[in-house]
C-alpha positions in Angstrom: 0.3 0.5 0.6 2.4 2.8 0.7 4.2 1.7 -2.6 1.4 2.4 -4.6 0.5 5.8 -2.3 3.8 7.2 -3.1 3.4 6.3 -6.8 0.0 7.8 -7.7 -0.5 10.2 -9.8 -2.5 12.7 -11.4 -5.3 10.8 -12.6 -5.2 8.7 -8.9 -3.9 5.8 -10.4 -1.0 3.5 -9.9 2.0 1.2 -12.2 -0.5 -1.7 -13.8 2.5 -3.7 -11.6 1.4 -2.9 -8.3 -1.7 -4.2 -8.6 -2.6 -6.1 -5.5 -3.3 -10.7 -6.6 -5.3 -12.9 -5.3 -3.3 -15.0 -2.5 -5.3 -17.8 -4.1 -6.0 -18.3 -7.4 -3.7 -15.1 -8.2 -5.9 -13.0 -10.9 -5.5 -8.6 -10.3 -8.0 -6.8 -7.6 -10.8 -5.7 -7.8 -10.4 -2.2 -6.3 -14.4 -2.1 -4.2 -17.1 -2.4 -6.4 -20.6 -3.6 -6.9 -21.0 -6.1 -9.2 -21.6 -9.7 -8.2 -23.9 -9.5 -4.9 -21.8 -10.9 -2.5 -21.5 -7.0 -1.6 -22.0 -6.3 2.5 -23.2 -3.2 3.8 -23.7 -4.5 7.6 -23.3 -2.1 10.5 -19.5 -3.1 10.2 -19.2 -1.9 6.9 -21.1 1.3 7.1 -18.5 2.3 10.7 -15.6 1.6 8.7 -16.8 3.7 6.0 -16.9 6.8 8.3 -13.8 5.8 10.3 -12.4 6.6 6.8 -14.4 9.8 5.3 -13.4 10.9 9.3 -10.4 9.8 8.6 -9.4 11.9 5.0 -11.2 14.9 6.8 -8.6 14.9 9.2 -5.6 15.0 7.2 -6.5 15.7 3.3 -4.2 18.9 3.9 -1.8 16.8 4.2 -2.8 15.0 1.0 -1.0 16.4 -1.8 -3.7 14.3 -4.1 -6.9 16.4 -2.4 
């Protein structure tokens, strides 16, 4: 993740070689998107989403791509 963060370009893209791979099938990971039914938005998901938003808001002045 740290390598990815340091290599983000102005379009918020990273080099393809830094895309994580699944440890089981070795396919490239997907971003968190709703492409099938297993996506779960339970109470824990909502809490983590809120935590993330608070973190971004707290540090947005220190993050160069915002």
